Structures are given as C-alpha cells and as structure tokens.
CHARMM internal coordinates of N, CA and C (Angstrom, degrees):
IC EDIT
DIST 1 N 1 CA 1.4503
DIST 1 CA 1 C 1.5281
ANGL 1 N 1 CA 1 C 109.28
DIST 1 C 2 N 1.3311
ANGL 1 CA 1 C 2 N 115.34
DIHE 1 N 1 CA 1 C 2 N 131.13
DIST 2 N 2 CA 1.4605
ANGL 1 C 2 N 2 CA 119.90
DIHE 1 CA 1 C 2 N 2 CA -177.52
DIST 2 CA 2 C 1.5249
ANGL 2 N 2 CA 2 C 110.68
DIHE 1 C 2 N 2 CA 2 C -83.23
DIST 2 C 3 N 1.2942
ANGL 2 CA 2 C 3 N 114.21
DIHE 2 N 2 CA 2 C 3 N 145.70
DIST 3 N 3 CA 1.4625
ANGL 2 C 3 N 3 CA 118.91
DIHE 2 CA 2 C 3 N 3 CA 175.13
DIST 3 CA 3 C 1.5185
ANGL 3 N 3 CA 3 C 108.65
DIHE 2 C 3 N 3 CA 3 C -78.17
DIST 3 C 4 N 1.3098
ANGL 3 CA 3 C 4 N 115.54
DIHE 3 N 3 CA 3 C 4 N 167.79
DIST 4 N 4 CA 1.4668
ANGL 3 C 4 N 4 CA 120.81
DIHE 3 CA 3 C 4 N 4 CA -179.26
DIST 4 CA 4 C 1.5292
ANGL 4 N 4 CA 4 C 110.83
DIHE 3 C 4 N 4 CA 4 C -60.45
DIST 4 C 5 N 1.3236
ANGL 4 CA 4 C 5 N 117.85
DIHE 4 N 4 CA 4 C 5 N -42.40
DIST 5 N 5 CA 1.4632
ANGL 4 C 5 N 5 CA 120.42
DIHE 4 CA 4 C 5 N 5 CA -178.96
DIST 5 CA 5 C 1.5243
ANGL 5 N 5 CA 5 C 111.13
DIHE 4 C 5 N 5 CA 5 C -67.93
DIST 5 C 6 N 1.3211
ANGL 5 CA 5 C 6 N 117.80
DIHE 5 N 5 CA 5 C 6 N -33.25
DIST 6 N 6 CA 1.4674
ANGL 5 C 6 N 6 CA 120.58
DIHE 5 CA 5 C 6 N 6 CA 177.43
DIST 6 CA 6 C 1.5183
ANGL 6 N 6 CA 6 C 110.26
DIHE 5 C 6 N 6 CA 6 C -67.48
DIST 6 C 7 N 1.3343
ANGL 6 CA 6 C 7 N 117.13
DIHE 6 N 6 CA 6 C 7 N -39.20
DIST 7 N 7 CA 1.4652
ANGL 6 C 7 N 7 CA 121.14
DIHE 6 CA 6 C 7 N 7 CA 177.34
DIST 7 CA 7 C 1.5231
ANGL 7 N 7 CA 7 C 110.63
DIHE 6 C 7 N 7 CA 7 C -63.26
DIST 7 C 8 N 1.3233
ANGL 7 CA 7 C 8 N 115.75
DIHE 7 N 7 CA 7 C 8 N -41.53
DIST 8 N 8 CA 1.4716
ANGL 7 C 8 N 8 CA 120.23
DIHE 7 CA 7 C 8 N 8 CA 178.63
DIST 8 CA 8 C 1.5247
ANGL 8 N 8 CA 8 C 110.12
DIHE 7 C 8 N 8 CA 8 C -63.12
DIST 8 C 9 N 1.3230
ANGL 8 CA 8 C 9 N 117.32
DIHE 8 N 8 CA 8 C 9 N -42.81
DIST 9 N 9 CA 1.4682
ANGL 8 C 9 N 9 CA 120.89
DIHE 8 CA 8 C 9 N 9 CA 178.61
DIST 9 CA 9 C 1.5206
ANGL 9 N 9 CA 9 C 111.75
DIHE 8 C 9 N 9 CA 9 C -62.47
DIST 9 C 10 N 1.3099
ANGL 9 CA 9 C 10 N 116.96
DIHE 9 N 9 CA 9 C 10 N -40.03
DIST 10 N 10 CA 1.4669
ANGL 9 C 10 N 10 CA 120.99
DIHE 9 CA 9 C 10 N 10 CA 178.68
DIST 10 CA 10 C 1.5286
ANGL 10 N 10 CA 10 C 109.77
DIHE 9 C 10 N 10 CA 10 C -63.18
DIST 10 C 11 N 1.3385
ANGL 10 CA 10 C 11 N 117.04
DIHE 10 N 10 CA 10 C 11 N -44.90
DIST 11 N 11 CA 1.4698
ANGL 10 C 11 N 11 CA 121.21
DIHE 10 CA 10 C 11 N 11 CA 178.85
DIST 11 CA 11 C 1.5255
ANGL 11 N 11 CA 11 C 110.72
DIHE 10 C 11 N 11 CA 11 C -63.31
DIST 11 C 12 N 1.3252
ANGL 11 CA 11 C 12 N 116.41
DIHE 11 N 11 CA 11 C 12 N -44.30
DIST 12 N 12 CA 1.4668
ANGL 11 C 12 N 12 CA 119.93
DIHE 11 CA 11 C 12 N 12 CA 179.40
DIST 12 CA 12 C 1.5217
ANGL 12 N 12 CA 12 C 111.00
DIHE 11 C 12 N 12 CA 12 C -63.65
DIST 12 C 13 N 1.3032
ANGL 12 CA 12 C 13 N 117.23
DIHE 12 N 12 CA 12 C 13 N -39.35
DIST 13 N 13 CA 1.4607
ANGL 12 C 13 N 13 CA 121.30
DIHE 12 CA 12 C 13 N 13 CA 178.23
DIST 13 CA 13 C 1.5248
ANGL 13 N 13 CA 13 C 110.71
DIHE 12 C 13 N 13 CA 13 C -62.92
DIST 13 C 14 N 1.3169
ANGL 13 CA 13 C 14 N 116.41
DIHE 13 N 13 CA 13 C 14 N -41.21
DIST 14 N 14 CA 1.4645
ANGL 13 C 14 N 14 CA 120.68
DIHE 13 CA 13 C 14 N 14 CA 178.63
DIST 14 CA 14 C 1.5299
ANGL 14 N 14 CA 14 C 110.55
DIHE 13 C 14 N 14 CA 14 C -64.66
DIST 14 C 15 N 1.3084
ANGL 14 CA 14 C 15 N 116.83
DIHE 14 N 14 CA 14 C 15 N -41.35
DIST 15 N 15 CA 1.4708
ANGL 14 C 15 N 15 CA 121.35
DIHE 14 CA 14 C 15 N 15 CA 179.12
DIST 15 CA 15 C 1.5264
ANGL 15 N 15 CA 15 C 110.00
DIHE 14 C 15 N 15 CA 15 C -65.07
DIST 15 C 16 N 1.3065
ANGL 15 CA 15 C 16 N 116.77
DIHE 15 N 15 CA 15 C 16 N -44.67
DIST 16 N 16 CA 1.4683
ANGL 15 C 16 N 16 CA 121.10
DIHE 15 CA 15 C 16 N 16 CA 179.71
DIST 16 CA 16 C 1.5266
ANGL 16 N 16 CA 16 C 110.25
DIHE 15 C 16 N 16 CA 16 C -62.97
DIST 16 C 17 N 1.3099
ANGL 16 CA 16 C 17 N 117.54
DIHE 16 N 16 CA 16 C 17 N -42.33
DIST 17 N 17 CA 1.4736
ANGL 16 C 17 N 17 CA 121.34
DIHE 16 CA 16 C 17 N 17 CA 179.41
DIST 17 CA 17 C 1.5265
ANGL 17 N 17 CA 17 C 110.64
DIHE 16 C 17 N 17 CA 17 C -63.39
DIST 17 C 18 N 1.3210
ANGL 17 CA 17 C 18 N 117.08
DIHE 17 N 17 CA 17 C 18 N -40.81
DIST 18 N 18 CA 1.4624
ANGL 17 C 18 N 18 CA 120.88
DIHE 17 CA 17 C 18 N 18 CA 178.02
DIST 18 CA 18 C 1.5312
ANGL 18 N 18 CA 18 C 110.55
DIHE 17 C 18 N 18 CA 18 C -64.82
DIST 18 C 19 N 1.3198
ANGL 18 CA 18 C 19 N 117.17
DIHE 18 N 18 CA 18 C 19 N -42.76
DIST 19 N 19 CA 1.4628
ANGL 18 C 19 N 19 CA 121.20
DIHE 18 CA 18 C 19 N 19 CA 178.20
DIST 19 CA 19 C 1.5261
ANGL 19 N 19 CA 19 C 110.71
DIHE 18 C 19 N 19 CA 19 C -64.22
DIST 19 C 20 N 1.3339
ANGL 19 CA 19 C 20 N 117.09
DIHE 19 N 19 CA 19 C 20 N -40.36
DIST 20 N 20 CA 1.4584
ANGL 19 C 20 N 20 CA 120.87
DIHE 19 CA 19 C 20 N 20 CA 177.59
DIST 20 CA 20 C 1.5214
ANGL 20 N 20 CA 20 C 110.70
DIHE 19 C 20 N 20 CA 20 C -62.07
DIST 20 C 21 N 1.3173
ANGL 20 CA 20 C 21 N 115.88
DIHE 20 N 20 CA 20 C 21 N -43.28
DIST 21 N 21 CA 1.4643
ANGL 20 C 21 N 21 CA 120.97
DIHE 20 CA 20 C 21 N 21 CA 178.20
DIST 21 CA 21 C 1.5293
ANGL 21 N 21 CA 21 C 110.29
DIHE 20 C 21 N 21 CA 21 C -60.50
DIST 21 C 22 N 1.3351
ANGL 21 CA 21 C 22 N 116.91
DIHE 21 N 21 CA 21 C 22 N -43.66
DIST 22 N 22 CA 1.4658
ANGL 21 C 22 N 22 CA 121.10
DIHE 21 CA 21 C 22 N 22 CA 179.86
DIST 22 CA 22 C 1.5313
ANGL 22 N 22 CA 22 C 111.66
DIHE 21 C 22 N 22 CA 22 C -63.70
DIST 22 C 23 N 1.3201
ANGL 22 CA 22 C 23 N 116.45
DIHE 22 N 22 CA 22 C 23 N -39.43
DIST 23 N 23 CA 1.4617
ANGL 22 C 23 N 23 CA 120.54
DIHE 22 CA 22 C 23 N 23 CA 179.33
DIST 23 CA 23 C 1.5254
ANGL 23 N 23 CA 23 C 110.67
DIHE 22 C 23 N 23 CA 23 C -66.95
DIST 23 C 24 N 1.3211
ANGL 23 CA 23 C 24 N 116.76
DIHE 23 N 23 CA 23 C 24 N -43.39
DIST 24 N 24 CA 1.4683
ANGL 23 C 24 N 24 CA 120.59
DIHE 23 CA 23 C 24 N 24 CA 178.94
DIST 24 CA 24 C 1.5264
ANGL 24 N 24 CA 24 C 110.15
DIHE 23 C 24 N 24 CA 24 C -61.36
DIST 24 C 25 N 1.3234
ANGL 24 CA 24 C 25 N 116.51
DIHE 24 N 24 CA 24 C 25 N -43.70
DIST 25 N 25 CA 1.4671
ANGL 24 C 25 N 25 CA 120.84
DIHE 24 CA 24 C 25 N 25 CA 179.09
DIST 25 CA 25 C 1.5319
ANGL 25 N 25 CA 25 C 110.39
DIHE 24 C 25 N 25 CA 25 C -62.26
DIST 25 C 26 N 1.3243
ANGL 25 CA 25 C 26 N 117.19
DIHE 25 N 25 CA 25 C 26 N -43.68
DIST 26 N 26 CA 1.4640
ANGL 25 C 26 N 26 CA 121.06
DIHE 25 CA 25 C 26 N 26 CA 179.72
DIST 26 CA 26 C 1.5274
ANGL 26 N 26 CA 26 C 110.95
DIHE 25 C 26 N 26 CA 26 C -63.57
DIST 26 C 27 N 1.3113
ANGL 26 CA 26 C 27 N 117.87
DIHE 26 N 26 CA 26 C 27 N -40.39
DIST 27 N 27 CA 1.4633
ANGL 26 C 27 N 27 CA 121.68
DIHE 26 CA 26 C 27 N 27 CA 178.95
DIST 27 CA 27 C 1.5291
ANGL 27 N 27 CA 27 C 110.33
DIHE 26 C 27 N 27 CA 27 C -64.81
DIST 27 C 28 N 1.3188
ANGL 27 CA 27 C 28 N 116.95
DIHE 27 N 27 CA 27 C 28 N -41.78
DIST 28 N 28 CA 1.4641
ANGL 27 C 28 N 28 CA 120.26
DIHE 27 CA 27 C 28 N 28 CA 178.93
DIST 28 CA 28 C 1.5270
ANGL 28 N 28 CA 28 C 111.23
DIHE 27 C 28 N 28 CA 28 C -64.60
DIST 28 C 29 N 1.3269
ANGL 28 CA 28 C 29 N 117.20
DIHE 28 N 28 CA 28 C 29 N -41.89
DIST 29 N 29 CA 1.4617
ANGL 28 C 29 N 29 CA 120.90
DIHE 28 CA 28 C 29 N 29 CA 178.07
DIST 29 CA 29 C 1.5264
ANGL 29 N 29 CA 29 C 110.65
DIHE 28 C 29 N 29 CA 29 C -64.77
DIST 29 C 30 N 1.3188
ANGL 29 CA 29 C 30 N 116.80
DIHE 29 N 29 CA 29 C 30 N -39.31
DIST 30 N 30 CA 1.4623
ANGL 29 C 30 N 30 CA 121.26
DIHE 29 CA 29 C 30 N 30 CA 178.51
DIST 30 CA 30 C 1.5231
ANGL 30 N 30 CA 30 C 110.46
DIHE 29 C 30 N 30 CA 30 C -63.68
DIST 30 C 31 N 1.3133
ANGL 30 CA 30 C 31 N 117.03
DIHE 30 N 30 CA 30 C 31 N -40.12
DIST 31 N 31 CA 1.4618
ANGL 30 C 31 N 31 CA 120.85
DIHE 30 CA 30 C 31 N 31 CA 179.12
DIST 31 CA 31 C 1.5245
ANGL 31 N 31 CA 31 C 110.92
DIHE 30 C 31 N 31 CA 31 C -62.87
DIST 31 C 32 N 1.3220
ANGL 31 CA 31 C 32 N 116.97
DIHE 31 N 31 CA 31 C 32 N -40.17
DIST 32 N 32 CA 1.4673
ANGL 31 C 32 N 32 CA 120.68
DIHE 31 CA 31 C 32 N 32 CA 178.41
DIST 32 CA 32 C 1.5278
ANGL 32 N 32 CA 32 C 109.88
DIHE 31 C 32 N 32 CA 32 C -64.15
DIST 32 C 33 N 1.3214
ANGL 32 CA 32 C 33 N 117.27
DIHE 32 N 32 CA 32 C 33 N -45.34
DIST 33 N 33 CA 1.4702
ANGL 32 C 33 N 33 CA 120.98
DIHE 32 CA 32 C 33 N 33 CA 179.30
DIST 33 CA 33 C 1.5370
ANGL 33 N 33 CA 33 C 110.84
DIHE 32 C 33 N 33 CA 33 C -63.11
DIST 33 C 34 N 1.3250
ANGL 33 CA 33 C 34 N 116.15
DIHE 33 N 33 CA 33 C 34 N -39.30
DIST 34 N 34 CA 1.4638
ANGL 33 C 34 N 34 CA 120.06
DIHE 33 CA 33 C 34 N 34 CA 178.85
DIST 34 CA 34 C 1.5243
ANGL 34 N 34 CA 34 C 110.69
DIHE 33 C 34 N 34 CA 34 C -62.65
DIST 34 C 35 N 1.3179
ANGL 34 CA 34 C 35 N 117.28
DIHE 34 N 34 CA 34 C 35 N -45.03
DIST 35 N 35 CA 1.4656
ANGL 34 C 35 N 35 CA 121.12
DIHE 34 CA 34 C 35 N 35 CA 179.94
DIST 35 CA 35 C 1.5235
ANGL 35 N 35 CA 35 C 111.31
DIHE 34 C 35 N 35 CA 35 C -62.18
DIST 35 C 36 N 1.3244
ANGL 35 CA 35 C 36 N 116.72
DIHE 35 N 35 CA 35 C 36 N -42.42
DIST 36 N 36 CA 1.4805
ANGL 35 C 36 N 36 CA 120.43
DIHE 35 CA 35 C 36 N 36 CA 177.87
DIST 36 CA 36 C 1.5247
ANGL 36 N 36 CA 36 C 110.71
DIHE 35 C 36 N 36 CA 36 C -63.39
DIST 36 C 37 N 1.3235
ANGL 36 CA 36 C 37 N 116.32
DIHE 36 N 36 CA 36 C 37 N -43.76
DIST 37 N 37 CA 1.4643
ANGL 36 C 37 N 37 CA 121.17
DIHE 36 CA 36 C 37 N 37 CA -179.99
DIST 37 CA 37 C 1.5273
ANGL 37 N 37 CA 37 C 110.51
DIHE 36 C 37 N 37 CA 37 C -61.63
DIST 37 C 38 N 1.3307
ANGL 37 CA 37 C 38 N 116.75
DIHE 37 N 37 CA 37 C 38 N -47.99
DIST 38 N 38 CA 1.4625
ANGL 37 C 38 N 38 CA 120.07
DIHE 37 CA 37 C 38 N 38 CA -178.53
DIST 38 CA 38 C 1.5267
ANGL 38 N 38 CA 38 C 111.59
DIHE 37 C 38 N 38 CA 38 C -64.58
DIST 38 C 39 N 1.3152
ANGL 38 CA 38 C 39 N 117.49
DIHE 38 N 38 CA 38 C 39 N -36.77
DIST 39 N 39 CA 1.4596
ANGL 38 C 39 N 39 CA 120.36
DIHE 38 CA 38 C 39 N 39 CA 177.71
DIST 39 CA 39 C 1.5197
ANGL 39 N 39 CA 39 C 110.57
DIHE 38 C 39 N 39 CA 39 C -64.77
DIST 39 C 40 N 1.3262
ANGL 39 CA 39 C 40 N 117.29
DIHE 39 N 39 CA 39 C 40 N -43.14
DIST 40 N 40 CA 1.4603
ANGL 39 C 40 N 40 CA 121.14
DIHE 39 CA 39 C 40 N 40 CA 179.85
DIST 40 CA 40 C 1.5320
ANGL 40 N 40 CA 40 C 111.03
DIHE 39 C 40 N 40 CA 40 C -66.55
DIST 40 C 41 N 1.3042
ANGL 40 CA 40 C 41 N 116.93
DIHE 40 N 40 CA 40 C 41 N -45.52
DIST 41 N 41 CA 1.4699
ANGL 40 C 41 N 41 CA 120.53
DIHE 40 CA 40 C 41 N 41 CA -179.38
DIST 41 CA 41 C 1.5211
ANGL 41 N 41 CA 41 C 110.31
DIHE 40 C 41 N 41 CA 41 C -65.34
DIST 41 C 42 N 1.3149
ANGL 41 CA 41 C 42 N 116.73
DIHE 41 N 41 CA 41 C 42 N -40.54
DIST 42 N 42 CA 1.4543
ANGL 41 C 42 N 42 CA 120.40
DIHE 41 CA 41 C 42 N 42 CA 179.02
DIST 42 CA 42 C 1.5209
ANGL 42 N 42 CA 42 C 110.37
DIHE 41 C 42 N 42 CA 42 C -59.04
DIST 42 C 43 N 1.3187
ANGL 42 CA 42 C 43 N 116.80
DIHE 42 N 42 CA 42 C 43 N -44.60
DIST 43 N 43 CA 1.4678
ANGL 42 C 43 N 43 CA 120.79
DIHE 42 CA 42 C 43 N 43 CA 179.05
DIST 43 CA 43 C 1.5266
ANGL 43 N 43 CA 43 C 110.52
DIHE 42 C 43 N 43 CA 43 C -64.58
DIST 43 C 44 N 1.3252
ANGL 43 CA 43 C 44 N 115.97
DIHE 43 N 43 CA 43 C 44 N -44.46
DIST 44 N 44 CA 1.4702
ANGL 43 C 44 N 44 CA 120.05
DIHE 43 CA 43 C 44 N 44 CA -178.05
DIST 44 CA 44 C 1.5251
ANGL 44 N 44 CA 44 C 111.98
DIHE 43 C 44 N 44 CA 44 C -64.92
DIST 44 C 45 N 1.3132
ANGL 44 CA 44 C 45 N 118.30
DIHE 44 N 44 CA 44 C 45 N -29.61
DIST 45 N 45 CA 1.4641
ANGL 44 C 45 N 45 CA 121.41
DIHE 44 CA 44 C 45 N 45 CA 177.91
DIST 45 CA 45 C 1.5216
ANGL 45 N 45 CA 45 C 111.73
DIHE 44 C 45 N 45 CA 45 C -83.33
DIST 45 C 46 N 1.3370
ANGL 45 CA 45 C 46 N 116.64
DIHE 45 N 45 CA 45 C 46 N -39.09
DIST 46 N 46 CA 1.4655
ANGL 45 C 46 N 46 CA 120.31
DIHE 45 CA 45 C 46 N 46 CA -177.28
DIST 46 CA 46 C 1.5199
ANGL 46 N 46 CA 46 C 112.07
DIHE 45 C 46 N 46 CA 46 C -64.26
DIST 46 C 47 N 1.3265
ANGL 46 CA 46 C 47 N 117.66
DIHE 46 N 46 CA 46 C 47 N -40.29
DIST 47 N 47 CA 1.4602
ANGL 46 C 47 N 47 CA 121.01
DIHE 46 CA 46 C 47 N 47 CA -174.17
DIST 47 CA 47 C 1.5324
ANGL 47 N 47 CA 47 C 111.86
DIHE 46 C 47 N 47 CA 47 C -59.58
DIST 47 C 48 N 1.3338
ANGL 47 CA 47 C 48 N 119.77
DIHE 47 N 47 CA 47 C 48 N -55.55
DIST 48 N 48 CA 1.4684
ANGL 47 C 48 N 48 CA 117.98
DIHE 47 CA 47 C 48 N 48 CA 179.53
DIST 48 CA 48 C 1.5319
ANGL 48 N 48 CA 48 C 112.51
DIHE 47 C 48 N 48 CA 48 C -69.96
DIST 48 C 49 N 1.3245
ANGL 48 CA 48 C 49 N 117.81
DIHE 48 N 48 CA 48 C 49 N -32.86
DIST 49 N 49 CA 1.4619
ANGL 48 C 49 N 49 CA 119.46
DIHE 48 CA 48 C 49 N 49 CA 179.72
DIST 49 CA 49 C 1.5265
ANGL 49 N 49 CA 49 C 111.16
DIHE 48 C 49 N 49 CA 49 C -64.86
DIST 49 C 50 N 1.3297
ANGL 49 CA 49 C 50 N 117.12
DIHE 49 N 49 CA 49 C 50 N -37.20
DIST 50 N 50 CA 1.4640
ANGL 49 C 50 N 50 CA 119.44
DIHE 49 CA 49 C 50 N 50 CA 176.29
DIST 50 CA 50 C 1.5228
ANGL 50 N 50 CA 50 C 110.80
DIHE 49 C 50 N 50 CA 50 C -63.15
DIST 50 C 51 N 1.3215
ANGL 50 CA 50 C 51 N 117.42
DIHE 50 N 50 CA 50 C 51 N -37.59
DIST 51 N 51 CA 1.4611
ANGL 50 C 51 N 51 CA 121.10
DIHE 50 CA 50 C 51 N 51 CA 176.08
DIST 51 CA 51 C 1.5198
ANGL 51 N 51 CA 51 C 111.77
DIHE 50 C 51 N 51 CA 51 C -64.41
DIST 51 C 52 N 1.3068
ANGL 51 CA 51 C 52 N 116.51
DIHE 51 N 51 CA 51 C 52 N -43.48
DIST 52 N 52 CA 1.4739
ANGL 51 C 52 N 52 CA 121.19
DIHE 51 CA 51 C 52 N 52 CA 179.16
DIST 52 CA 52 C 1.5243
ANGL 52 N 52 CA 52 C 110.01
DIHE 51 C 52 N 52 CA 52 C -64.12
DIST 52 C 53 N 1.3288
ANGL 52 CA 52 C 53 N 116.47
DIHE 52 N 52 CA 52 C 53 N -43.01
DIST 53 N 53 CA 1.4696
ANGL 52 C 53 N 53 CA 120.13
DIHE 52 CA 52 C 53 N 53 CA 178.98
DIST 53 CA 53 C 1.5202
ANGL 53 N 53 CA 53 C 110.22
DIHE 52 C 53 N 53 CA 53 C -62.31
DIST 53 C 54 N 1.3315
ANGL 53 CA 53 C 54 N 116.85
DIHE 53 N 53 CA 53 C 54 N -42.22
DIST 54 N 54 CA 1.4588
ANGL 53 C 54 N 54 CA 120.55
DIHE 53 CA 53 C 54 N 54 CA 178.31
DIST 54 CA 54 C 1.5152
ANGL 54 N 54 CA 54 C 112.37
DIHE 53 C 54 N 54 CA 54 C -61.69
DIST 54 C 55 N 1.3236
ANGL 54 CA 54 C 55 N 116.98
DIHE 54 N 54 CA 54 C 55 N -43.23
DIST 55 N 55 CA 1.4673
ANGL 54 C 55 N 55 CA 120.68
DIHE 54 CA 54 C 55 N 55 CA 178.07
DIST 55 CA 55 C 1.5274
ANGL 55 N 55 CA 55 C 111.14
DIHE 54 C 55 N 55 CA 55 C -65.07
DIST 55 C 56 N 1.3284
ANGL 55 CA 55 C 56 N 116.67
DIHE 55 N 55 CA 55 C 56 N -42.59
DIST 56 N 56 CA 1.4656
ANGL 55 C 56 N 56 CA 120.28
DIHE 55 CA 55 C 56 N 56 CA 179.17
DIST 56 CA 56 C 1.5191
ANGL 56 N 56 CA 56 C 110.89
DIHE 55 C 56 N 56 CA 56 C -63.34
DIST 56 C 57 N 1.3161
ANGL 56 CA 56 C 57 N 117.96
DIHE 56 N 56 CA 56 C 57 N -40.89
DIST 57 N 57 CA 1.4652
ANGL 56 C 57 N 57 CA 120.77
DIHE 56 CA 56 C 57 N 57 CA 177.65
DIST 57 CA 57 C 1.5270
ANGL 57 N 57 CA 57 C 110.80
DIHE 56 C 57 N 57 CA 57 C -64.16
DIST 57 C 58 N 1.3289
ANGL 57 CA 57 C 58 N 115.92
DIHE 57 N 57 CA 57 C 58 N -37.00
DIST 58 N 58 CA 1.4691
ANGL 57 C 58 N 58 CA 119.38
DIHE 57 CA 57 C 58 N 58 CA 177.18
DIST 58 CA 58 C 1.5135
ANGL 58 N 58 CA 58 C 111.90
DIHE 57 C 58 N 58 CA 58 C -64.81
DIST 58 C 59 N 1.3178
ANGL 58 CA 58 C 59 N 116.47
DIHE 58 N 58 CA 58 C 59 N -41.89
DIST 59 N 59 CA 1.4694
ANGL 58 C 59 N 59 CA 120.54
DIHE 58 CA 58 C 59 N 59 CA 179.24
DIST 59 CA 59 C 1.5319
ANGL 59 N 59 CA 59 C 109.60
DIHE 58 C 59 N 59 CA 59 C -66.18
DIST 59 C 60 N 1.3351
ANGL 59 CA 59 C 60 N 116.25
DIHE 59 N 59 CA 59 C 60 N -45.38
DIST 60 N 60 CA 1.4593
ANGL 59 C 60 N 60 CA 119.94
DIHE 59 CA 59 C 60 N 60 CA -179.76
DIST 60 CA 60 C 1.5282
ANGL 60 N 60 CA 60 C 110.33
DIHE 59 C 60 N 60 CA 60 C -64.20
DIST 60 C 61 N 1.3284
ANGL 60 CA 60 C 61 N 116.24
DIHE 60 N 60 CA 60 C 61 N -37.54
DIST 61 N 61 CA 1.4721
ANGL 60 C 61 N 61 CA 120.35
DIHE 60 CA 60 C 61 N 61 CA -179.28
DIST 61 CA 61 C 1.5168
ANGL 61 N 61 CA 61 C 113.32
DIHE 60 C 61 N 61 CA 61 C -74.50
DIST 61 C 62 N 1.3098
ANGL 61 CA 61 C 62 N 117.84
DIHE 61 N 61 CA 61 C 62 N -9.83
DIST 62 N 62 CA 1.4521
ANGL 61 C 62 N 62 CA 120.91
DIHE 61 CA 61 C 62 N 62 CA 176.97
DIST 62 CA 62 C 1.5038
ANGL 62 N 62 CA 62 C 114.83
DIHE 61 C 62 N 62 CA 62 C 88.51
DIST 62 C 63 N 1.3086
ANGL 62 CA 62 C 63 N 119.31
DIHE 62 N 62 CA 62 C 63 N 13.19
DIST 63 N 63 CA 1.4566
ANGL 62 C 63 N 63 CA 120.71
DIHE 62 CA 62 C 63 N 63 CA -179.10
DIST 63 CA 63 C 1.5294
ANGL 63 N 63 CA 63 C 111.72
DIHE 62 C 63 N 63 CA 63 C -69.22
DIST 63 C 64 N 1.3062
ANGL 63 CA 63 C 64 N 117.39
DIHE 63 N 63 CA 63 C 64 N -16.32
DIST 64 N 64 CA 1.4639
ANGL 63 C 64 N 64 CA 121.55
DIHE 63 CA 63 C 64 N 64 CA 179.18
DIST 64 CA 64 C 1.5280
ANGL 64 N 64 CA 64 C 110.68
DIHE 63 C 64 N 64 CA 64 C -106.71
DIST 64 C 65 N 1.2950
ANGL 64 CA 64 C 65 N 117.98
DIHE 64 N 64 CA 64 C 65 N 13.55
DIST 65 N 65 CA 1.4606
ANGL 64 C 65 N 65 CA 121.87
DIHE 64 CA 64 C 65 N 65 CA -175.84
DIST 65 CA 65 C 1.5197
ANGL 65 N 65 CA 65 C 109.98
DIHE 64 C 65 N 65 CA 65 C 101.26
DIST 65 C 66 N 1.3091
ANGL 65 CA 65 C 66 N 114.07
DIHE 65 N 65 CA 65 C 66 N 178.50
DIST 66 N 66 CA 1.4498
ANGL 65 C 66 N 66 CA 118.90
DIHE 65 CA 65 C 66 N 66 CA -177.46
DIST 66 CA 66 C 1.5234
ANGL 66 N 66 CA 66 C 110.56
DIHE 65 C 66 N 66 CA 66 C -76.24
DIST 66 C 67 N 1.3348
ANGL 66 CA 66 C 67 N 115.01
DIHE 66 N 66 CA 66 C 67 N 139.56
DIST 67 N 67 CA 1.4596
ANGL 66 C 67 N 67 CA 120.89
DIHE 66 CA 66 C 67 N 67 CA 178.08
DIST 67 CA 67 C 1.5138
ANGL 67 N 67 CA 67 C 107.88
DIHE 66 C 67 N 67 CA 67 C -88.26
DIST 67 C 68 N 1.3146
ANGL 67 CA 67 C 68 N 115.83
DIHE 67 N 67 CA 67 C 68 N 125.70
DIST 68 N 68 CA 1.4694
ANGL 67 C 68 N 68 CA 120.16
DIHE 67 CA 67 C 68 N 68 CA -179.95
DIST 68 CA 68 C 1.5124
ANGL 68 N 68 CA 68 C 109.33
DIHE 67 C 68 N 68 CA 68 C -105.88
DIST 68 C 69 N 1.3006
ANGL 68 CA 68 C 69 N 116.60
DIHE 68 N 68 CA 68 C 69 N 168.68
DIST 69 N 69 CA 1.4591
ANGL 68 C 69 N 69 CA 122.36
DIHE 68 CA 68 C 69 N 69 CA -178.94
DIST 69 CA 69 C 1.5138
ANGL 69 N 69 CA 69 C 112.13
DIHE 68 C 69 N 69 CA 69 C -79.43
DIST 69 C 70 N 1.2988
ANGL 69 CA 69 C 70 N 119.16
DIHE 69 N 69 CA 69 C 70 N -2.14
DIST 70 N 70 CA 1.4709
ANGL 69 C 70 N 70 CA 121.52
DIHE 69 CA 69 C 70 N 70 CA -176.27
DIST 70 CA 70 C 1.5008
ANGL 70 N 70 CA 70 C 112.34
DIHE 69 C 70 N 70 CA 70 C -84.63
END
COOR INIT
IC SEED 1 N 1 CA 1 C
IC BUILD
C-alpha cells in the first residue's frame, strides 16, 4: 500500500512525463516548420539572385558592350 506522499509523487511524475512529451512534440513540429520556411526562403532568394548573377556576368563578359568608368 502506497503512502500519501508516494501517491503524490507518482501523480507528479505522470504530469511531468506528459509535459515532457508535449514539449518534445512541440520542438519536433517547430523543427519541421523551420525546415519548410528555410527551404521556401532559400528558393525565393536563389531565383532572383541567379538572375542578377547572370546579368552581371553578361555585363562583365561584354555582351552589352564595353564597360566604361563613367
């Protein structure tokens, strides 16, 4: 037979375990959202930057004429 304090400890342990489980689940969900966000932002940044790089390479390569210091 458990004493009153042992019963309280068992209940507290169960509550703590449930809270730990909830925190772990929230962290895992946050990680998934972070990965999706970074993938989307990476794509949104890469697309225009690739265009800018292409234009800069064209200017440097002289496809638009000679670049002057003016």
